C-alpha positions as CSV (number, residue, x, y, z in Angstrom):
1,E,-151.1,37.4,17.3
2,S,-151.2,36.3,20.9
3,D,-147.4,36.7,21.3
4,A,-147.6,40.2,19.8
5,K,-150.4,41.2,22.1
6,K,-148.4,40.1,25.1
7,V,-145.6,42.4,24.1
8,V,-147.9,45.3,23.5
9,D,-149.6,44.8,26.9
10,K,-146.2,44.7,28.6
11,V,-144.8,47.9,27.1
12,K,-147.8,50.1,26.5
13,N,-147.3,52.1,29.8
14,L,-143.5,52.0,29.7
15,P,-141.1,54.6,28.3
16,F,-139.4,54.0,24.9
17,T,-135.8,55.0,24.3
18,V,-134.3,55.6,21.0
19,L,-130.9,53.8,20.9
20,S,-129.7,54.8,17.5
21,V,-130.8,56.4,14.2
22,K,-129.0,55.5,11.0
23,K,-129.3,57.5,7.8
24,S,-128.0,56.5,4.4
25,V,-128.5,56.8,0.7
26,K,-129.5,53.6,-1.0
27,Q,-129.3,52.9,-4.7
28,K,-132.1,51.0,-6.2
29,N,-131.6,49.5,-9.7
30,P,-134.3,48.8,-12.3
31,A,-135.6,45.3,-12.9
32,P,-134.6,43.5,-16.2
33,P,-136.8,43.7,-19.3
34,F,-139.6,41.2,-19.4
35,I,-139.3,37.5,-20.1
36,T,-142.5,35.4,-20.5
37,S,-142.8,34.5,-16.8
38,T,-142.1,38.0,-15.4
39,L,-144.6,39.5,-18.0
40,Q,-147.3,37.1,-16.8
41,Q,-146.5,37.9,-13.1
42,E,-146.5,41.7,-13.5
43,A,-149.6,41.7,-15.7
44,S,-151.4,39.7,-13.0
45,Y,-150.3,42.0,-10.2
46,K,-150.7,45.3,-12.0
47,L,-153.5,44.6,-14.6
48,G,-155.4,41.7,-13.0
49,F,-154.8,39.6,-16.2
50,Q,-154.6,35.8,-16.0
51,S,-151.7,34.2,-17.8
52,Q,-154.0,33.1,-20.7
53,R,-155.3,36.6,-21.2
54,T,-151.8,38.1,-21.1
55,M,-150.5,35.7,-23.7
56,K,-153.5,36.2,-26.0
57,V,-153.0,40.0,-26.0
58,A,-149.3,39.7,-26.3
59,Q,-149.8,37.5,-29.4
60,E,-152.0,40.2,-30.9
61,L,-149.4,42.8,-30.3
62,Y,-146.7,40.6,-31.7
63,E,-148.6,39.6,-34.9
64,G,-149.5,43.2,-35.7
65,V,-152.1,45.9,-35.2
66,N,-153.2,48.5,-37.6
67,I,-152.0,51.8,-36.0
68,G,-153.0,54.0,-38.9
69,S,-151.3,55.0,-42.1
70,E,-149.6,57.9,-40.3
71,N,-147.8,55.4,-38.1
72,G,-147.0,52.9,-40.8
73,G,-150.2,50.8,-41.0
74,V,-150.1,47.3,-39.6
75,Q,-147.2,46.9,-37.3
76,G,-145.9,44.2,-34.9
77,L,-145.6,46.2,-31.7
78,I,-143.6,43.8,-29.5
79,T,-140.8,41.3,-30.0
80,Y,-141.6,37.6,-29.6
81,M,-143.4,37.0,-26.3
82,R,-142.2,33.5,-25.5
83,T,-138.6,34.0,-24.3
84,D,-136.5,33.3,-21.3
85,S,-133.7,35.7,-22.4
86,T,-133.1,39.2,-21.1
87,R,-130.9,40.1,-24.0
88,I,-131.5,43.3,-25.8
89,S,-130.3,44.3,-29.3
90,S,-127.8,47.2,-29.5
91,E,-130.3,49.1,-31.8
92,A,-133.0,48.9,-29.1
93,V,-130.6,50.1,-26.4
94,S,-129.6,53.0,-28.6
95,A,-133.3,53.9,-29.3
96,A,-134.0,53.7,-25.5
97,K,-131.2,56.1,-24.8
98,T,-132.6,58.7,-27.2
99,I,-136.1,58.5,-25.7
100,I,-134.7,58.7,-22.1
101,T,-132.4,61.7,-22.7
102,D,-134.9,63.6,-24.8
103,K,-137.9,63.0,-22.5
104,Y,-136.3,63.0,-19.0
105,G,-132.8,64.5,-19.5
106,A,-129.2,63.2,-19.4
107,D,-129.3,62.7,-15.6
108,Y,-131.8,59.9,-16.1
109,Y,-129.4,57.8,-18.2
110,P,-126.7,55.7,-16.5
111,A,-123.0,56.1,-17.2
112,K,-123.1,53.1,-19.6
113,P,-126.0,51.0,-21.0
114,R,-127.3,48.3,-18.8
115,V,-126.7,44.7,-19.8
116,F,-128.7,42.0,-18.1
117,K,-127.5,38.4,-17.8
118,S,-130.0,35.7,-18.6
119,K,-130.3,32.9,-16.1
120,S,-128.2,29.8,-16.6
121,G,-130.0,27.3,-18.8
122,A,-131.9,30.1,-20.7
123,Q,-132.1,29.2,-24.4
124,D,-131.4,32.8,-25.5
125,A,-133.0,32.2,-28.9
126,H,-135.0,35.4,-28.7
127,E,-134.5,38.8,-27.2
128,A,-136.3,40.0,-24.1
129,I,-139.9,41.1,-24.6
130,R,-139.7,44.8,-25.6
131,P,-141.4,47.3,-28.0
132,A,-140.5,46.5,-31.6
133,N,-140.3,50.2,-32.3
134,V,-139.5,52.2,-29.1
135,S,-140.5,55.5,-30.8
136,L,-144.1,54.2,-30.8
137,E,-145.0,55.5,-27.3
138,P,-148.2,54.0,-25.8
139,D,-150.2,57.2,-25.7
140,K,-149.3,58.0,-29.3
141,I,-151.1,54.9,-30.6
142,K,-153.7,54.4,-27.8
143,S,-156.6,55.2,-30.1
144,F,-155.7,52.3,-32.4
145,L,-155.5,49.7,-29.6
146,T,-158.1,47.8,-27.6
147,S,-158.1,48.5,-23.8
148,D,-156.2,45.3,-23.1
149,Q,-153.7,45.9,-25.9
150,Y,-153.0,49.4,-24.7
151,K,-152.6,48.3,-21.0
152,L,-150.2,45.5,-21.9
153,Y,-148.2,47.4,-24.5
154,K,-147.8,50.3,-22.0
155,L,-146.6,47.8,-19.3
156,I,-144.0,46.4,-21.7
157,W,-142.9,49.8,-23.0
158,N,-142.5,51.3,-19.6
159,R,-140.6,48.3,-18.2
160,F,-138.2,48.3,-21.2
161,I,-137.5,52.1,-21.0
162,A,-137.0,51.8,-17.2
163,C,-134.5,49.0,-17.5
164,Q,-132.2,51.3,-19.4
165,M,-132.5,54.3,-17.0
166,A,-130.4,55.5,-14.1
167,S,-130.8,54.0,-10.6
168,A,-133.1,55.6,-8.1
169,L,-131.6,57.1,-5.0
170,L,-133.4,56.7,-1.7
171,D,-132.8,58.6,1.5
172,T,-133.3,55.9,4.1
173,V,-133.6,56.2,7.9
174,S,-133.7,53.4,10.5
175,A,-134.3,53.8,14.2
176,D,-133.7,51.2,16.9
177,I,-136.0,51.8,19.9
178,I,-135.9,49.9,23.2
179,S,-138.6,49.4,25.8
180,D,-138.3,46.9,28.7
181,D,-136.3,44.0,27.2
182,Y,-137.8,44.5,23.7
183,L,-136.0,46.0,20.7
184,F,-138.2,47.7,18.1
185,R,-137.0,48.9,14.7
186,A,-138.7,51.5,12.5
187,S,-137.5,52.3,9.0
188,G,-138.6,54.2,6.0
189,Y,-137.3,56.2,3.0
190,T,-137.9,59.2,0.8
191,I,-137.0,59.4,-2.8
192,K,-134.0,61.6,-3.4
193,F,-133.7,61.0,-7.1
194,Q,-136.4,59.2,-9.1
195,G,-134.3,57.7,-11.8
196,Y,-136.1,54.8,-13.4
197,M,-138.9,55.1,-10.9
198,A,-140.2,58.1,-12.9
199,V,-141.3,55.5,-15.5
200,Y,-141.8,52.1,-13.8
201,E,-141.7,50.4,-10.4
202,E,-141.7,46.7,-10.1
203,Y,-144.5,45.2,-8.0
204,T,-143.3,43.9,-4.7
205,P,-145.8,41.7,-2.9
206,E,-146.4,42.6,0.8
207,I,-145.0,40.0,3.2
């Protein structure tokens, strides 16, 4: 803090000169579908759930919830929640494509389905954590779920759908500015094409 204050005091009455401005289009890809550890992390960041609470609710969703006779009665809503694999079945990939193209349009689906490689050492005994039936959209069955069940199911559903969507395109700009002997850099972006960000954006902790 003291170092930063010295810089501010030194340049606050001096002119600033823009050295360069760089503009580009950056492609941002979606995160993989959930495994146990990433589900716990995102549920903590986005929902304020502790790991024990997350796994308890995930267990309920996996074992089955009565979502009404019109939706097939008691249904297991997610695949097994203890997994270190990002593998997805071809049937689930196909179902996701249908949802994406119907709901958002063909532009929101990539040229080919996304395949995610599991980390070395992953057992790969189970698929990634995903909706068991992709057509059961969260809001469609919200009235049959507890508040916690709905929040976690929606998180899982959104992350899975997003992982199969087209990349987002960002218009980025970066400016290098000089004052005295100090170089400052300012950067930012605007969204050119939402892509997967229309559904889900991974939490990024501030540094």
